[in-house]
N, C-alpha and C positions, 0 to 999 in steps of 0.2 A: 300384600294383605290391603282390601278396600277399604279407605278411610271412613266410609259409612257403617262399616258392621258394628253392630251396637255391641257384642262380647266376642272377641275375637279370641282364637284358642290361646292356650298358654304361649303353646311354641311358635305362636305367629306374633303375639304381642310382646314376648322377650326375647324375640330371635336374635339381637345383636347381643344380649346379654350370653345367650347360649353358644353362639359363634366364639365369642371370647374364651368362655371357658373352655370348649373344646381346643382352643389354639393353645391357651395357657397351661391346660389340663398334662401333666408328665406323669400321672400315677398309674397303676395298673387299675384297668378296667375290667370288669366279668365280661365275659364271652358276647356278644350281642349287644353290649350298652355304648351308649355313644359318650360317657363320663365316665369317671371315676365315681366310686361312692364319696371321695372328700370333694370332689366338685358337686356333685349333687346336692350334698348338705350345704355346700357354701352359696348354691343356685338359692334353695329354700331359705337361708338365714341372712343372704346378705354378706357382705364383704368389698373389699378392695385388693383388685390383682395388680399382679408387678408391674402390668402396662399402664397402671393407672384407671382403669375400668372400674365404675362402680358398679357392683351388682345388688340390687335392690331387694331388702327384706321382702319375702313372700308370708312368712311363718314368724309370728314372735311367739315365744316361749322356749321350756328347755331343749337345748342342744341335743342333749341324750336321747330325748324322744324321737327326733329324727334320724340320729344316728342308729338307735335300734330297727326302725323302718327301714332304714335303706339299706342297712346290714341285712335285715330279714330277706329284704327281694334279691339279695346277691347269693341266697341258699336258695335248694328246693322248697322252701315253706312260702306258701301266700301269706300275705300281710291282710286283714283286718283290722279295720280303723274303727273305734267304738266310743261314742260319746253321745251326750245329748243334741239336739237341733242347737246348730251353731257355732260347734267347737271348731269348724273348717276342715272338716273330714275330707267332703269333696273338694275342697279349695287344695288340701295338701295331695288328694291322690290324684288330680290334674295333673299338677305341678312337677309329681314325682313321674310320674308317666311320659310328660313331656321333655323331663330332663335325662330320662334312660332311655328311651325310644326315639325322640323326637315326633311322639304322635299320642296325643291325649284324645283323639275320636272312639278309639274302639271301646265304645262304652254301652252298657245293659244297663237299662234302667228297671229297677227291681219294681213290680206292682203285685196287687193280691190275686189279679186273675192271670199272670205270667204262664205262659206254656214255657215246656223243654225246648222248642224248637229257639227260643229267643236266646239260650245258652248253648244249644249244640248246632243244629241247622235247619233249614228247610226246604221248600222245594218250589220252583217254578212249574205249576201245575200244568201250562200248555205245553211245555216241553218233556214235563213227565210222562202224560199221557201220549205223546207223539213217538216218543223215543226210549221209554221205561227211563230206570235210575240210572242216570249217567253225570258226569263232571259237570256238563252243560247246564244240567238241570239242577244241580244242586245250588244251595243258596246260602252261603257259609255265615254264620253269627260273627258277632266281633269277637268273641273268644277263639272260635275256629279259626278265625283270619290271623290273629295274635298269635295262636299256634302256629301255623303256616309261615310264618313270617320273623318269628322272633321277637315278639313287642309284647308291651303290658296290655293286658284287658282291664277294663274298669268294671267294677259291678256295684252298681248302686242302691242301698235299702234292701240288704240281703235278706233282712227278717221279715221284709214286705213280701219275700217272695214265699209261697208255697211250699212246704217241707219236701215233699217229694219230688219238685223241681228243683230245688237246694241240692238234693242230692246227685243232681247230676253231674255236678263237680265235683264228687269224690275221685271216681275215674280219672279224671281230668286232672286233678290236682296231686292224684299219687301216682297213678301210671305215666303220667303225661302223654297219653294218649286219646284220641277221640275215635272211639270206634264208629263204623258207618255201616252197619249190617244189611242195608239193602244193596249194598254195592261189594260187600264182602271184602271190604278194606276199611283203613284206619288211616286217621292223620295224625302222627308224630311232632309232637312240639319241637321246634327249634330252638337251638340255644339264644337266651334273651327272654325266651317268654316268662310269664308270670301272671299271677292275677294279684289286683287289690281291690277288696270288697270293702265297703263302708254299713253301717249298721248304728239304728238309733235305739238306745235303750230305755227311751221314756215314753214313743207314741204308743198310743193303743191299736190293736190290732197286728202285733209282730208274731211272728214265729218261730220259734227257739230253735238253734241251731243243733244239729243231730249230733250226739259225742263224735261221730266217725267223723263227720264234716268239721266240725272244731278243732280237730287233732291235725288238719290238714292246714290251719292256719297258726299263724302268731299274731296274739292281739296287740295291738298298742290302744289303750284309754287315752283319747282326747282331753283332755281338761279345758276347763275354763281359764280365764286369763288369771294368773296369780294374783296380782297387785292392780290397783288402781291405774297406777301410771300405766303399764302394760296394757291394760284393756283402753284407756284413752290413747293412747298412741296408735293401737290396731284401729280403732273407728275412727280417729282422724284421718289415717293413711287412706282406708279403703274409701271413706266418704271423699276426698279429694281426688281418689282413681276414678271412683264412680260419675264425680262431678266433672270432670274431663269430657269423659263420655257425653254426659246429659247436657252440655254445653250450659254448666252452671258457674258464674263467675268464681274465680278464685277468693278466697276470704271471705266468703259469704257466710262460715260457719265458725263464729268463736271457740278457740278454745273450752272458753269457760262454760258454755251451752253443752258442750260434749262432755265437761266432767261432771256438771250436774244430772247430764241423763244418766251416765255409769253410777252416778253415786246412787242413783235410784234404783236402778237396775239391781246393784249388788246387795244393798240393803233388803231389797223384798225376794231378793233369792236366797240369801243366807238366813232370814228371819231375825236379825236385828241391824240395828244402827252401826255406823263404822266404829263409834267408839265404843260401841257395846254396851251402850247403858240402858237401852230400850230395845226389848222382845216386840219381835213382828209377827203377823201372820203371813203365811207364803203362798199367794196364788196360784193357779193352775196351770198359767202360762209360762213358760221356758224362761223367757226375758234374757235371751241368750246375746250374745256379743253382736250377732247376724242381726235380731230384732233391733240392737241400737243403732246399729250402720241404716237398716230402713227406717227407722225413726227420724233421723237426721237428714236423711236425704228427702225424705216427705218433705220434711220443715223447711228444707232449703227450697224446695220447689212451690211451696206455698209463700215463701219470701219473696223468690225470684219473679213470680208471675203476676203475685197479686199484692205483695209490699214492697217496700224499698229496695229489696236485695240483702238486707241483713237480719238473720236470724231472730225471733223473737220468743218470748214465753209463750205467745197465743198459737204462734207456728209449731211451735214444740209440742206445746199441750193436747192439741187435734190430733196428730199421732199417737203421743204416749198414752193418753187415755185409751185407743182402743189396741195397742198393744199389751196392755195390763188387764183388759177387762176382756176374758175369753169366755167365762161364765156369766152370763149376766147377772146371776143373782149373789152365787159366792164371792167371785172376783170385786164385784163392786161395793161391795159390803169390807172386803179387805183394802180396796183403795182409797175409799173414804175415810177409813180408820188411820189412814197412813197418812192423807192430806192433813187430817185434824191433829194428828198427834206426834207428825214429824215435820211436814212443810211449812204447816202453819206459825211453828216456832222458831224457824228459822227466818230470819227478818230480810235477810238477804235474797230468800226468794220467796219474795211479798208477789211478784209477779207472776211468778208460775203457780203460785196457791190461786192466786184468782183468776187466772186463764182456766186453770183445771177446774175449779170449782164452777164457772160458767158453763161447764159443756156436761155437768153431772145432772 
């Protein structure tokens, strides 16, 4: 793995952990899997192996949720991870594919203008015109490749895909075949094949899944972090990891600043202060954990390159305001009310109040 790669694939970034788990894993593995379901969950949630190898947690949340997701993939049902943006759907899907197949790269990115070719197959038109339909002229999709080699295929933003294109998956998931009528043949899925799809249930412009397609999936709803401490831990861990990639010095972000940011996000998401004494209006932005990570990273970059290296309220406020105000009219009013009604009254937050007000 090249050291200059900005975002290595999960199977490359955690290759040592995956090798250690394979070596220590003596439990039953489904056909075509690199690891047993127990080892996959251990890879996701972290732990210590008998040989002393530390497995870093990739997901912070309910163990049962990950057990259900992994158990689903060991059956003939596909897995659908549903949740608002920033609930680690893509992150979990990538790590599941890496642990099970050793390959997280078989990815289809759903878009509003996507055609069936992206899920089925395409053609090398120069060869097609010269030779007619043939294996050499066929260009397999990631899903077709996964079927041929018994691996996990990932479909991101399934509900962004037009409904008629979504339904291309019905035959693949129910019959485990992909017909190729132009060649009067078909691709039959090998053992180990399955599909992990993600769907956002809050964005505008989504297409509902047909009941026939939804039945082919087992749906797991990805929740936001349950507690303040859990969310702070997630943000701190991911910020530290990203900081290594972006050459941001360790220790540049005090935990106190992360906790302050997470408090703001949780209060505005829930519509009340943490103590429950004050009701709040909820902005249109999702204020997810992923956005909190982004705000801290932006603040770190400002502190590192234009400050003394320590994250300050001024660095935090610059990105925080942009994360909250998505609707320039409605959200601005909500943010101003929160600053005046909550932040101003917290004396230990006086620096953040001033910094945010200066940007309004």
